[in-house]
Rosetta silent file (secondary structure, phi, psi, omega in degrees, C-alpha in Angstrom):
SEQUENCE: MTTAEEQSEVLNDDSGIDLDLKNPYVAALLAWIVPGLGHFYQGRTAKAITIFVAVTILFISGYQMGGGKVVYCSFTSEDLRWQFVGQFFLGSAAVPAIVQNRSLRSQQQRSDNVNLLWNGFLAPPTSTRELNEWNREYHSFFQMGTLYTLVAGLLNLFAIYDAYGGPGVWHDPVQRKKRLAAAAEAAGTEAS
SCORE:     score description
SCORE:     0.000 S_00000001
   1 L     0.000  136.964  177.099  -43.302   -0.466  -21.873 S_00000001
   2 L  -101.763  144.940  176.105  -40.012    0.938  -20.536 S_00000001
   3 L   -83.621  166.134  178.147  -37.962    3.507  -22.241 S_00000001
   4 H   -62.476  -33.541 -179.061  -34.291    3.137  -22.956 S_00000001
   5 H   -65.013  -42.830 -178.353  -33.527    5.732  -20.270 S_00000001
   6 H   -67.352  -34.250 -179.768  -35.428    3.709  -17.627 S_00000001
   7 H   -68.785  -41.424  176.168  -33.584    0.509  -18.632 S_00000001
   8 H   -57.339  -42.567 -177.058  -30.279    2.403  -18.324 S_00000001
   9 H   -68.322  -36.127  178.128  -31.206    3.484  -14.825 S_00000001
  10 H   -64.207  -42.924 -176.684  -32.021   -0.126  -13.829 S_00000001
  11 H   -74.679  -30.973 -177.756  -28.698   -1.400  -15.179 S_00000001
  12 L  -108.311   38.438  177.004  -26.633    1.427  -13.713 S_00000001
  13 L   -77.723  179.546 -176.952  -28.033    1.592  -10.217 S_00000001
  14 L   -82.793    8.918 -176.345  -26.013    1.852   -7.034 S_00000001
  15 L   -76.563   -7.922  177.729  -26.298   -1.835   -6.242 S_00000001
  16 L   177.295  160.488 -178.662  -22.945   -2.738   -7.635 S_00000001
  17 L  -120.266  128.579  178.366  -20.121   -1.610   -9.817 S_00000001
  18 L   -93.571  104.169 -175.767  -19.108   -3.675  -12.866 S_00000001
  19 L  -135.336  129.049  175.845  -15.350   -3.075  -12.958 S_00000001
  20 L   -77.226  100.833 -177.363  -12.727   -5.161  -14.687 S_00000001
  21 L   -84.927    0.960 -176.430  -10.049   -5.718  -11.999 S_00000001
  22 L    56.079 -139.183  177.461   -7.956   -7.837  -14.444 S_00000001
  23 L   -83.298  110.867 -178.950   -5.817  -10.235  -12.368 S_00000001
  24 H   -64.485  -31.716 -178.406   -6.336   -9.161   -8.740 S_00000001
  25 H   -69.434  -41.828  175.585   -3.194  -10.938   -7.528 S_00000001
  26 H   -65.738  -39.056  178.020   -1.014   -9.050  -10.055 S_00000001
  27 H   -63.022  -43.449  178.732   -2.760   -5.804   -9.193 S_00000001
  28 H   -65.032  -41.811  175.419   -2.123   -6.338   -5.481 S_00000001
  29 H   -61.584  -44.603  178.140    1.540   -7.185   -6.094 S_00000001
  30 H   -64.832  -37.268  174.432    2.014   -4.121   -8.257 S_00000001
  31 H   -64.610  -29.400  176.304    0.299   -1.990   -5.614 S_00000001
  32 H   -73.816  -42.840 -179.873    2.715   -3.324   -3.040 S_00000001
  33 H   -61.597  -52.381  179.499    5.765   -2.647   -5.230 S_00000001
  34 L  -137.218  121.400  179.549    4.799    0.931   -6.059 S_00000001
  35 L   -50.016  133.016  178.668    1.780    2.635   -4.479 S_00000001
  36 L    88.486  -21.028 -177.574   -0.880    3.145   -7.108 S_00000001
  37 H   -62.886  -35.457  176.231    0.675    0.885   -9.741 S_00000001
  38 H   -60.973  -42.830 -179.841   -1.949   -1.795   -9.216 S_00000001
  39 H   -68.647  -35.729  173.871   -4.734    0.653   -9.853 S_00000001
  40 H   -63.119  -39.707  174.170   -2.908    1.937  -12.957 S_00000001
  41 H   -60.828  -32.264  178.119   -2.744   -1.637  -14.248 S_00000001
  42 H   -82.846   -6.491 -178.134   -6.504   -1.901  -13.799 S_00000001
  43 L    89.395   12.907  178.937   -7.133    1.317  -15.735 S_00000001
  44 L   -96.503   68.759 -169.587   -8.136    3.291  -12.641 S_00000001
  45 H   -61.709  -49.284 -178.617   -5.724    6.114  -13.456 S_00000001
  46 H   -60.373  -40.112 -178.133   -7.163    8.892  -11.261 S_00000001
  47 H   -71.636  -36.612  178.045   -7.185    6.671   -8.232 S_00000001
  48 H   -58.970  -45.619 -179.611   -3.627    5.494   -9.102 S_00000001
  49 H   -66.992  -45.292 -179.241   -2.310    9.016   -9.220 S_00000001
  50 H   -60.145  -47.636 -177.784   -4.120   10.023   -5.992 S_00000001
  51 H   -62.046  -48.083 -176.678   -2.720    6.949   -4.122 S_00000001
  52 H   -59.072  -51.158 -178.999    0.779    7.448   -5.493 S_00000001
  53 H   -64.699  -41.867 -179.532    0.953   11.122   -4.564 S_00000001
  54 H   -65.600  -49.833 -176.537   -0.602   10.739   -1.116 S_00000001
  55 H   -66.629  -42.283 -176.015    1.517    7.722   -0.012 S_00000001
  56 H   -65.578  -47.475  179.731    4.712    9.135   -1.597 S_00000001
  57 H   -58.899  -46.802  178.315    4.346   12.604   -0.037 S_00000001
  58 H   -60.242  -42.996 -177.820    3.604   11.085    3.364 S_00000001
  59 H   -68.808  -48.096 -176.299    6.558    8.694    3.113 S_00000001
  60 H   -66.240  -37.907  178.409    9.038   11.233    1.863 S_00000001
  61 H   -61.460  -45.680  177.688    7.998   13.815    4.506 S_00000001
  62 H   -65.151  -40.084  177.778    8.551   11.251    7.263 S_00000001
  63 H   -61.243  -43.359  179.108   11.764    9.972    5.812 S_00000001
  64 H   -69.855  -38.607  178.768   13.217   13.500    5.610 S_00000001
  65 H   -55.380  -42.473 -177.734   11.960   14.350    9.095 S_00000001
  66 L   -91.690   18.418  177.794   14.005   11.500   10.499 S_00000001
  67 L    60.671   28.944  177.668   17.073   12.235    8.492 S_00000001
  68 L    75.653   16.479 -175.645   16.690    9.142    6.360 S_00000001
  69 L  -114.381   -0.470 -170.129   17.111    6.896    9.378 S_00000001
  70 L   -88.992  -10.525  176.758   13.491    6.036   10.294 S_00000001
  71 L  -109.913  105.756  174.377   12.917    3.166    7.863 S_00000001
  72 L  -158.374  155.371 -176.431   14.857    0.063    8.811 S_00000001
  73 L  -100.819  119.285  179.567   14.240   -3.539    9.679 S_00000001
  74 L  -154.574  123.110  177.261   15.429   -4.732   13.098 S_00000001
  75 E  -129.721   47.021  175.419   13.889   -7.359   15.348 S_00000001
  76 L   -89.960  169.464  177.554   16.632   -7.775   17.925 S_00000001
  77 L   -68.971  -27.380  178.262   16.062   -7.685   21.673 S_00000001
  78 L   -77.171  -32.563 -175.899   17.864   -4.317   21.864 S_00000001
  79 L  -141.378   86.315  179.074   15.928   -2.759   19.003 S_00000001
  80 E   -85.985   96.043 -172.143   12.533   -4.262   18.387 S_00000001
  81 L   -89.584   75.745 -176.436   11.403   -2.200   15.352 S_00000001
  82 L   -70.063  -23.250 -178.336    7.688   -3.114   15.335 S_00000001
  83 H   -66.041  -20.164 -177.908    6.906   -0.042   13.165 S_00000001
  84 H   -69.107  -20.441  175.189    8.607   -1.781   10.228 S_00000001
  85 H   -56.697  -46.456  176.520    5.611   -4.150   10.085 S_00000001
  86 H   -73.457  -38.218  176.106    3.554   -1.223    8.811 S_00000001
  87 H   -64.544  -25.102  177.600    6.396    0.217    6.713 S_00000001
  88 H   -51.974  -32.723 -175.206    6.668   -3.153    5.020 S_00000001
  89 H   -76.246    6.464  173.915    3.605   -2.417    2.982 S_00000001
  90 H   -86.976   -3.146  171.305    5.575    0.298    1.078 S_00000001
  91 H    65.548  -97.677 -175.541    7.061   -2.567   -0.927 S_00000001
  92 H   -63.968  -20.782  175.571   10.020   -1.168   -2.888 S_00000001
  93 H   -85.001  -20.750 -178.685   11.019    0.902    0.107 S_00000001
  94 H   -86.903  -31.809 -178.035   10.878   -2.145    2.445 S_00000001
  95 H   -57.027  -50.547  176.864   12.976   -4.570    0.348 S_00000001
  96 H   -57.778  -40.234 -179.896   16.328   -2.728    0.774 S_00000001
  97 H   -61.798  -38.894  178.224   15.709   -2.491    4.482 S_00000001
  98 H   -67.606  -40.054 -177.411   15.177   -6.235    4.759 S_00000001
  99 H   -67.419  -43.857  173.476   18.314   -6.911    2.710 S_00000001
 100 H   -55.585  -42.993 -176.036   20.322   -4.473    4.937 S_00000001
 101 H   -66.851  -48.463 -178.551   19.064   -6.120    8.088 S_00000001
 102 H   -62.265  -43.123  177.776   19.985   -9.634    6.877 S_00000001
 103 H   -61.504  -49.023  179.652   23.414   -8.483    5.704 S_00000001
 104 H   -60.711  -48.343 -177.166   24.176   -6.641    8.947 S_00000001
 105 H   -65.660  -36.980  177.798   23.025   -9.452   11.238 S_00000001
 106 H   -72.419  -34.830  174.306   25.010  -12.138    9.322 S_00000001
 107 H   -64.605  -39.715 -179.607   28.162   -9.899    9.448 S_00000001
 108 H   -66.080  -33.799  179.056   27.685   -9.324   13.192 S_00000001
 109 H   -71.906  -33.556 -176.963   27.429  -13.103   13.755 S_00000001
 110 H   -84.968  -36.058 -177.964   30.633  -13.777   11.816 S_00000001
 111 L  -161.771  178.893  176.726   32.836  -10.944   13.025 S_00000001
 112 L   -88.312  -15.329  179.626   33.015   -7.455   14.484 S_00000001
 113 L   -77.836  114.064 -178.146   33.887   -5.890   11.161 S_00000001
 114 L  -115.392  124.890  175.350   30.676   -4.439    9.606 S_00000001
 115 L  -118.556  110.626 -178.369   30.379   -3.098    6.068 S_00000001
 116 L   -79.269  143.408  177.722   26.921   -1.738    5.311 S_00000001
 117 H   -75.884  153.831  174.123   25.531   -2.023    1.795 S_00000001
 118 H    49.090   44.767 -176.407   24.704    1.036   -0.274 S_00000001
 119 H    52.855   28.139  174.734   26.386    3.506    2.086 S_00000001
 120 H    86.108   12.398  178.305   24.008    2.518    4.858 S_00000001
 121 L   -59.693  119.688 -177.323   20.807    3.289    2.919 S_00000001
 122 L    56.021   33.573  177.468   17.908    1.921    5.047 S_00000001
 123 L   -89.987  144.740  176.217   20.298    0.135    7.368 S_00000001
 124 L   -74.725  163.353  176.881   19.458   -0.517   10.936 S_00000001
 125 L   -62.627  145.603 -177.909   21.704    0.984   13.656 S_00000001
 126 L   -81.930  -14.671 -179.614   24.803   -1.144   14.221 S_00000001
 127 L  -153.652  165.485  173.665   24.550   -0.647   17.982 S_00000001
 128 H   -64.674  -33.087  179.330   22.314    0.718   20.695 S_00000001
 129 H   -62.568  -40.366  178.442   24.711    3.623   21.003 S_00000001
 130 H   -64.929  -41.367  178.484   24.125    4.515   17.331 S_00000001
 131 H   -66.041  -36.263  177.952   20.362    4.355   17.802 S_00000001
 132 H   -66.112  -39.117  177.514   20.632    6.654   20.859 S_00000001
 133 H   -63.906  -37.435  174.508   22.628    9.106   18.778 S_00000001
 134 H   -61.069  -44.568  178.657   19.936    9.156   16.118 S_00000001
 135 H   -65.655  -38.222  175.654   17.321    9.940   18.713 S_00000001
 136 H   -66.093  -41.702 -172.782   19.496   12.697   20.244 S_00000001
 137 H   -72.615  -39.834 -174.899   20.302   14.226   16.846 S_00000001
 138 H  -105.472   -3.325  177.402   16.702   14.325   15.516 S_00000001
 139 L    50.571 -134.405 -179.847   14.785   14.591   18.835 S_00000001
 140 H   -66.011  -20.859 -177.703   11.086   14.242   18.272 S_00000001
 141 H   -66.851  -24.536  176.867   11.431   14.382   14.528 S_00000001
 142 H   -64.819  -44.171 -179.232   12.786   10.805   14.628 S_00000001
 143 H   -71.488  -40.804  178.927    9.596    9.622   16.240 S_00000001
 144 H   -65.931  -37.352  176.777    7.365   11.789   14.022 S_00000001
 145 H   -65.411  -36.685  175.723    9.199   10.572   10.892 S_00000001
 146 H   -66.327  -41.097  178.600    8.695    7.047   12.000 S_00000001
 147 H   -65.763  -42.376  179.040    5.007    7.704   12.527 S_00000001
 148 H   -62.351  -43.337 -179.891    4.633    9.315    9.077 S_00000001
 149 H   -71.869  -34.706  174.665    6.246    6.430    7.301 S_00000001
 150 H   -60.856  -46.493  177.450    4.246    3.928    9.294 S_00000001
 151 H   -64.653  -34.706  174.627    1.038    5.630    8.342 S_00000001
 152 H   -59.486  -45.026 -178.274    2.183    5.733    4.696 S_00000001
 153 H   -69.508  -37.065  176.363    2.684    1.994    4.748 S_00000001
 154 H   -69.236  -36.428  173.329   -0.733    1.386    6.401 S_00000001
 155 H   -62.093  -41.313  175.344   -2.391    3.662    3.820 S_00000001
 156 H   -67.954  -29.875  174.305   -0.805    1.606    1.078 S_00000001
 157 H   -56.660  -45.378  176.797   -2.104   -1.548    2.764 S_00000001
 158 H   -61.010  -38.548  179.715   -5.621   -0.213    2.136 S_00000001
 159 H   -67.569  -34.808  176.671   -4.677    0.597   -1.434 S_00000001
 160 H   -65.245  -45.822 -179.157   -3.334   -2.943   -1.954 S_00000001
 161 H   -62.052  -40.955  179.657   -6.650   -4.357   -0.651 S_00000001
 162 H   -65.123  -38.978  178.502   -8.574   -2.021   -2.974 S_00000001
 163 H   -66.602  -33.861  179.965   -6.470   -3.125   -5.988 S_00000001
 164 H   -74.670  -48.598 -170.105   -7.125   -6.759   -5.024 S_00000001
 165 H  -104.893   -7.711 -177.802  -10.831   -6.577   -4.184 S_00000001
 166 L    85.751  179.448 -177.995  -12.071   -3.495   -5.907 S_00000001
 167 L   -60.675  144.634  178.320  -14.012   -0.619   -4.458 S_00000001
 168 L   -82.696   83.048  174.489  -15.762   -1.382   -1.133 S_00000001
 169 L  -116.547  121.370  176.030  -19.404   -1.029   -2.271 S_00000001
 170 L   -82.764  135.789  172.812  -22.030   -3.105   -0.608 S_00000001
 171 L  -147.795  151.409  175.412  -24.813   -4.452   -2.753 S_00000001
 172 L   -88.422  110.914 -173.823  -27.296   -7.215   -2.355 S_00000001
 173 H   -62.984  -33.236 -179.120  -26.453   -9.724   -5.164 S_00000001
 174 H   -64.327  -49.393 -179.186  -29.943  -11.236   -5.114 S_00000001
 175 H   -63.801  -39.417  178.018  -31.684   -7.909   -5.648 S_00000001
 176 H   -62.024  -39.724  177.036  -29.168   -6.991   -8.304 S_00000001
 177 H   -63.468  -43.585  177.820  -29.769  -10.162  -10.211 S_00000001
 178 H   -60.016  -45.544  177.343  -33.477   -9.565  -10.094 S_00000001
 179 H   -62.250  -44.751  178.516  -33.049   -6.017  -11.498 S_00000001
 180 H   -63.678  -38.274  179.365  -30.747   -7.206  -14.218 S_00000001
 181 H   -66.072  -43.747  176.345  -33.129   -9.998  -15.170 S_00000001
 182 H   -58.764  -42.539 -179.091  -36.041   -7.538  -15.207 S_00000001
 183 H   -67.667  -40.202 -179.357  -34.086   -5.163  -17.401 S_00000001
 184 H   -68.273  -38.960  179.365  -33.064   -7.942  -19.787 S_00000001
 185 H   -66.915  -38.268  176.793  -36.655   -9.188  -19.995 S_00000001
 186 H   -64.362  -37.427  179.559  -37.859   -5.658  -20.684 S_00000001
 187 H   -70.194  -35.591 -178.388  -35.290   -5.220  -23.418 S_00000001
 188 H   -69.577  -40.227 -178.668  -36.286   -8.620  -24.910 S_00000001
 189 H   -73.365  -30.223  176.519  -40.006   -7.722  -25.014 S_00000001
 190 H   -67.505  -38.601 -177.059  -39.231   -4.326  -26.460 S_00000001
 191 H   -70.058  -27.278 -175.316  -37.161   -5.855  -29.232 S_00000001
 192 L   -77.880    0.000    0.000  -40.055   -8.196  -30.190 S_00000001
């Protein structure tokens, strides 16, 4: 005969975590929009707060280091901004940059007169000369700020994956089923 405590140990072993992830697609989308929001949706509040604080501090630090100029979307031959691929995973910070890029490029194709949206918030440089001025003005802080915001985006990519798939815990499903069946059988014989 097994005691209730032994049954509890069998059911709560380290072979897996029973966690209600709700709708993983919604959780992943929310985690992309605002870091940690997907985890909050799933009821994992401590993890949500940790992710939000870590990603936000890293992003704001980098953004301030680069004078607010380090997050922008540009894939032209003069300015191939490959770092934006990582920054894209910051979601709500990436969308205005994409809108600015599309607006600027369409204006440049139509005429020489350029009017940036939102006073240039997250806008790409309008010329190579302007990009060179940013690099001269902020020196290595421009590159460090870019790196910080890139790492913040990649960190949020891991958080998005965690919101979608749950904690990365390996367990052998066959062994777990056997243990759960044994525990259920023991509970059934004890009840009889």
